[in-house]
ZADRENVEX-809771 format. One record per residue (C-alpha): x, y, z. Coordinates in nm, 2 decimals, padded with zeros to 4 digits. Each point is the difference from the previous one (the first is absolute). Layout:
! residues N
((X Y Z)),
...
***
This chain:
! residues 340
((-00.01 00.01 -00.01)),
((00.10 00.35 -00.01)),
((00.26 00.11 00.24)),
((00.06 00.35 00.16)),
((00.35 00.15 -00.04)),
((00.05 00.15 00.33)),
((00.05 -00.11 00.35)),
((-00.31 -00.20 00.11)),
((00.00 -00.39 00.11)),
((-00.08 -00.25 -00.28)),
((-00.36 00.02 -00.10)),
((-00.07 -00.35 00.11)),
((00.03 00.11 00.37)),
((-00.19 00.24 00.21)),
((00.14 00.35 00.06)),
((-00.13 00.27 00.24)),
((-00.18 00.32 -00.06)),
((00.30 00.18 00.12)),
((00.21 -00.19 -00.28)),
((-00.24 00.12 -00.26)),
((-00.01 00.35 00.11)),
((00.37 00.01 00.00)),
((-00.01 -00.07 -00.36)),
((-00.32 00.17 -00.12)),
((-00.16 00.32 00.09)),
((-00.38 -00.08 00.00)),
((-00.22 00.30 -00.10)),
((-00.35 00.10 -00.11)),
((-00.30 -00.27 -00.06)),
((-00.04 -00.04 -00.37)),
((-00.28 -00.29 00.01)),
((-00.16 -00.23 00.20)),
((-00.17 -00.34 -00.02)),
((-00.16 -00.28 00.20)),
((00.33 -00.15 00.12)),
((00.25 00.27 -00.05)),
((00.10 00.36 -00.06)),
((00.23 00.15 -00.22)),
((00.23 00.27 00.08)),
((00.27 00.21 -00.17)),
((00.34 -00.05 00.11)),
((00.35 00.09 -00.05)),
((00.32 -00.21 -00.01)),
((00.24 00.17 00.26)),
((00.31 -00.12 -00.18)),
((-00.09 00.17 -00.34)),
((-00.31 00.20 00.05)),
((-00.18 -00.20 -00.26)),
((-00.41 00.04 00.01)),
((-00.17 -00.33 00.05)),
((-00.32 -00.12 00.13)),
((-00.04 -00.27 00.27)),
((-00.30 -00.22 00.05)),
((-00.05 -00.05 00.37)),
((-00.18 -00.34 00.06)),
((-00.15 -00.07 00.33)),
((00.07 -00.36 00.04)),
((-00.27 -00.09 00.24)),
((-00.24 00.11 -00.25)),
((00.10 -00.25 -00.24)),
((-00.05 -00.32 00.18)),
((-00.14 -00.26 -00.23)),
((00.09 00.23 -00.28)),
((00.39 -00.03 00.03)),
((00.00 -00.15 -00.36)),
((-00.08 00.33 -00.15)),
((00.31 00.18 00.12)),
((00.21 -00.30 -00.08)),
((-00.16 00.02 -00.35)),
((00.08 00.37 -00.04)),
((00.37 -00.04 00.13)),
((00.08 -00.32 -00.20)),
((-00.16 00.15 -00.33)),
((00.10 00.36 00.01)),
((00.34 -00.11 00.08)),
((00.02 -00.18 -00.31)),
((-00.17 00.27 -00.23)),
((00.18 00.30 -00.18)),
((-00.20 00.22 -00.22)),
((-00.07 00.37 -00.03)),
((-00.38 -00.03 00.02)),
((00.04 -00.21 00.33)),
((00.07 00.15 00.34)),
((00.34 -00.11 00.10)),
((00.09 -00.17 00.32)),
((00.35 00.13 00.14)),
((00.02 -00.18 00.33)),
((-00.20 -00.16 00.27)),
((00.05 -00.02 00.38)),
((-00.19 -00.16 00.29)),
((-00.03 00.06 00.37)),
((-00.20 -00.19 00.23)),
((-00.32 00.17 -00.04)),
((00.03 00.17 -00.34)),
((00.13 -00.05 -00.36)),
((00.17 00.28 -00.21)),
((-00.01 -00.03 -00.36)),
((00.23 00.30 -00.15)),
((-00.13 00.07 -00.37)),
((00.03 00.27 -00.25)),
((-00.20 00.30 00.07)),
((-00.28 00.07 -00.24)),
((-00.12 00.34 00.10)),
((-00.33 00.08 -00.17)),
((-00.25 -00.25 00.19)),
((-00.19 -00.26 -00.13)),
((-00.24 -00.02 -00.32)),
((-00.30 -00.05 00.23)),
((00.06 00.36 00.16)),
((00.06 00.13 -00.35)),
((-00.32 -00.13 -00.13)),
((-00.16 00.13 00.32)),
((00.14 00.34 -00.05)),
((-00.04 00.02 -00.40)),
((-00.31 -00.19 -00.07)),
((00.09 -00.11 -00.35)),
((00.30 00.01 -00.23)),
((00.05 00.09 -00.38)),
((00.04 -00.29 -00.24)),
((00.38 00.09 -00.03)),
((00.06 -00.02 00.37)),
((-00.19 -00.31 00.05)),
((00.21 -00.17 -00.30)),
((00.32 00.09 00.16)),
((-00.11 -00.13 00.33)),
((-00.11 -00.33 -00.17)),
((00.33 -00.01 -00.18)),
((00.19 00.03 00.32)),
((-00.20 -00.26 00.20)),
((00.01 -00.23 -00.29)),
((00.38 00.01 -00.04)),
((00.02 -00.11 00.38)),
((-00.27 -00.27 -00.06)),
((00.20 -00.13 -00.30)),
((00.33 -00.02 00.21)),
((-00.16 -00.19 00.26)),
((-00.22 -00.22 -00.20)),
((00.32 -00.11 -00.21)),
((00.13 -00.12 00.33)),
((-00.35 -00.20 00.08)),
((-00.08 00.26 00.28)),
((-00.36 00.12 00.06)),
((-00.06 00.29 00.19)),
((-00.34 -00.09 00.11)),
((-00.10 00.33 00.14)),
((00.05 00.26 -00.26)),
((-00.20 00.33 00.08)),
((00.05 00.36 00.04)),
((00.10 -00.01 00.35)),
((00.30 -00.22 -00.12)),
((00.10 00.23 -00.29)),
((00.24 00.27 00.12)),
((00.02 00.34 -00.21)),
((00.32 00.17 -00.04)),
((-00.02 00.37 00.07)),
((-00.11 00.25 -00.26)),
((-00.12 -00.23 -00.28)),
((-00.20 -00.31 00.04)),
((00.26 -00.26 -00.05)),
((-00.08 -00.31 00.18)),
((00.20 -00.26 00.23)),
((-00.13 -00.33 00.10)),
((00.03 -00.09 00.37)),
((-00.14 -00.20 00.27)),
((00.08 -00.36 -00.09)),
((-00.14 -00.15 00.33)),
((-00.24 -00.22 -00.20)),
((00.22 -00.06 -00.29)),
((00.12 -00.39 -00.08)),
((00.16 -00.20 -00.25)),
((-00.23 -00.18 -00.20)),
((00.10 -00.31 -00.20)),
((-00.34 -00.16 -00.01)),
((-00.38 00.12 00.06)),
((-00.06 00.14 00.35)),
((-00.30 -00.08 00.20)),
((-00.05 00.28 00.26)),
((-00.23 00.30 00.03)),
((00.22 00.31 00.05)),
((00.04 00.37 -00.12)),
((-00.25 00.28 00.05)),
((-00.34 -00.06 -00.10)),
((-00.04 00.31 -00.24)),
((00.28 -00.12 -00.23)),
((-00.02 -00.39 00.05)),
((-00.01 -00.19 -00.34)),
((-00.30 -00.22 -00.10)),
((00.20 -00.33 00.03)),
((00.02 00.09 00.40)),
((00.07 -00.37 00.08)),
((00.25 -00.12 -00.25)),
((00.24 00.26 -00.15)),
((00.36 00.10 -00.12)),
((00.16 00.31 -00.13)),
((-00.32 00.13 -00.19)),
((-00.17 00.11 00.32)),
((00.25 00.29 00.01)),
((-00.10 00.10 -00.35)),
((-00.37 00.00 00.08)),
((00.09 00.23 00.33)),
((00.16 00.25 -00.27)),
((-00.30 00.00 -00.19)),
((-00.21 00.10 00.31)),
((00.24 00.27 00.06)),
((00.01 00.12 -00.35)),
((-00.38 00.03 00.01)),
((00.00 00.20 00.31)),
((00.29 00.24 -00.11)),
((-00.23 00.10 -00.30)),
((-00.32 00.04 00.16)),
((00.03 00.00 00.37)),
((-00.19 -00.29 00.12)),
((00.06 -00.37 -00.02)),
((-00.15 -00.23 -00.27)),
((-00.18 -00.24 00.24)),
((-00.20 00.15 00.27)),
((-00.22 -00.16 00.26)),
((-00.25 00.29 00.12)),
((-00.01 -00.15 00.37)),
((00.38 -00.10 00.00)),
((-00.10 -00.36 00.00)),
((00.30 -00.21 -00.07)),
((-00.19 -00.30 -00.14)),
((-00.20 00.22 -00.25)),
((00.33 00.16 -00.09)),
((00.16 -00.34 -00.08)),
((-00.30 -00.10 -00.22)),
((00.03 00.33 -00.22)),
((00.36 -00.06 -00.04)),
((-00.06 -00.35 -00.11)),
((-00.25 00.13 -00.25)),
((00.25 00.23 -00.12)),
((-00.25 00.23 -00.17)),
((00.19 00.36 -00.04)),
((-00.23 00.31 -00.06)),
((00.14 00.34 -00.10)),
((-00.25 00.21 00.18)),
((-00.10 00.33 -00.19)),
((00.10 00.29 00.08)),
((00.33 -00.11 00.18)),
((00.13 -00.22 -00.31)),
((-00.13 00.22 -00.26)),
((00.34 00.19 -00.07)),
((00.20 -00.32 00.00)),
((00.13 -00.16 -00.31)),
((-00.10 -00.32 -00.15)),
((00.37 -00.12 00.02)),
((00.00 00.06 00.37)),
((-00.33 -00.19 00.05)),
((00.14 -00.29 -00.22)),
((00.30 -00.04 00.25)),
((-00.23 00.00 00.29)),
((-00.20 -00.28 -00.16)),
((00.31 -00.20 -00.07)),
((00.13 00.04 00.35)),
((-00.33 -00.09 00.15)),
((-00.07 -00.31 -00.20)),
((-00.15 -00.24 00.24)),
((00.20 -00.30 -00.17)),
((00.35 00.02 00.13)),
((00.13 -00.20 -00.31)),
((-00.12 00.28 -00.25)),
((00.07 00.29 00.23)),
((00.30 00.22 -00.10)),
((00.34 -00.08 00.16)),
((00.22 00.27 00.15)),
((00.22 -00.01 -00.29)),
((-00.27 00.02 -00.26)),
((-00.17 00.29 00.21)),
((00.39 00.21 -00.03)),
((-00.03 -00.05 -00.37)),
((-00.39 00.13 -00.04)),
((00.00 00.27 -00.25)),
((-00.22 00.21 00.27)),
((00.24 -00.04 00.27)),
((00.33 00.07 -00.21)),
((-00.19 00.30 -00.17)),
((-00.11 00.16 00.35)),
((00.33 -00.07 00.17)),
((00.17 00.16 -00.27)),
((-00.20 00.31 00.01)),
((00.01 00.03 00.38)),
((00.38 -00.06 -00.01)),
((00.05 00.27 -00.29)),
((-00.23 00.26 00.19)),
((00.21 -00.03 00.30)),
((00.32 00.06 -00.21)),
((-00.18 00.30 -00.16)),
((-00.07 00.15 00.36)),
((00.34 -00.06 00.11)),
((00.14 00.18 -00.34)),
((-00.25 00.29 00.06)),
((00.11 00.02 00.37)),
((00.35 00.03 -00.11)),
((-00.06 00.26 -00.26)),
((-00.22 00.21 00.23)),
((00.30 -00.02 00.26)),
((00.22 00.11 -00.28)),
((-00.23 00.24 -00.18)),
((00.04 -00.16 -00.34)),
((-00.31 -00.15 -00.19)),
((00.12 -00.24 -00.29)),
((-00.24 -00.09 -00.28)),
((00.05 -00.37 00.06)),
((-00.16 00.01 00.37)),
((-00.28 00.18 -00.15)),
((-00.07 -00.26 -00.29)),
((00.03 -00.28 00.28)),
((-00.26 00.18 00.19)),
((-00.22 00.04 -00.29)),
((00.04 -00.36 -00.12)),
((-00.07 -00.13 00.34)),
((-00.31 00.22 00.04)),
((-00.13 -00.17 -00.32)),
((00.06 -00.35 00.09)),
((-00.09 00.03 00.37)),
((-00.34 -00.19 00.09)),
((-00.25 00.18 00.20)),
((00.13 00.10 00.36)),
((-00.27 -00.01 00.25)),
((-00.07 00.24 00.28)),
((00.20 -00.08 00.29)),
((-00.22 -00.07 00.31)),
((-00.27 -00.17 -00.23)),
((-00.20 -00.25 00.22)),
((-00.30 -00.22 -00.07)),
((-00.30 -00.10 00.16)),
((00.07 -00.34 -00.14)),
((00.19 -00.10 00.30)),
((00.35 00.16 -00.03)),
((00.30 -00.12 00.18)),
((-00.03 00.17 00.35)),
((00.15 -00.28 00.23)),
((00.30 -00.21 00.02)),
((-00.09 -00.34 -00.04)),
((00.11 -00.29 00.24)),
((00.19 -00.27 -00.15)),
((-00.16 -00.34 00.07)),
((00.28 -00.25 00.13)),
((00.04 -00.36 -00.06)),
***
C-alpha cells in the first residue's frame, strides 16, 4: 500500500494522535458523512495541502470491510479523475486516510446550488466520470455507489473526481447482493457487474440536465421505486426537457437501458459523439475564458480570442438558468447508502 515519506511508524501498526499531529496540521472541516469527517490538513515537513478523512472506528463495527476496501482499492489506483490516497494511519480509536484535497465540494452541493447545468457542462462531467469508470472497469472493479455525493468538484470549473470506494469491489463473476443508494440503483439489483455504474451515470446525467431524478416515488416508497426502475420507462417531462437536444436524450436512453447486456459500456460512453462534442466545447470555453482573462490583464484584445468566443457562442447548447428547480421531486436531500 501507499506509504508516507516522513517519520511515522509503519502503517500496519497503531500510532497516537500526538504522532499524527506532529506530522500534520489538521484544519477546517470540508465534509462529513455517517462514519467520517474530512478536514483540510497540511504536512508539517513541506507545507503540502491535503485532505484527511477521519473515521471513528467504533461507528464502523460490522462495516470494517468498507474501509479495508477503500484502502486496498485506492492504494492500487492511480488516475487523474480518481481521488488519490497518499497515506493512512490508525490510532486505537480512529483511522486517518490522507488524500489529495479536492476543494470545490461535491456534485450534490453543486446541483443543490445550481439546479441544472448546460449540456456542455454536463457532457464534460460525464466525460470525467466515464474516464474514471473505464479505468476501474478495465481492472474489473465496480464502484457500486456512484452518486453526486461521491463525485468531488475541482474549484472553479465543474471537473469531477471519483471518490469513496467503501462499497467498491473486484468482480470476476456476477455478484448477488443488494447495495448502493436507491435512487441510483440499476434494475439488475440482485445480480450485477460493472454495468451498474453506467446506469448510475445515466441517472446523474438525467439529473444534471433537468434537476430531478428519472425514477421517483411520490411517497418515498423504496418498493415502488425499485418497481419503476425495473420497468425502466424514461419520461422527458415538458417543460423541463424542452430545450434539451435529441442527442442528449439518446445518451440518457442508452445509459438507462434496463438490459445490462445492451447498455453502453464506459468505453462506449467516452466515445459517444455528444459526450465528445460537449466536453470539447466546455474545455474550449474554459481556454477562451482564460485567454480573455489574460488579455484583460494585459489590456490586449487579440482577434483570435474574439473568434473563439463567437464560435463557442454559436455551438453551445442552451444554458439553463442557475437555481432552476422543479416541482417534479428535485434533489433536496442526500440519499443514504444501503449496506450489504
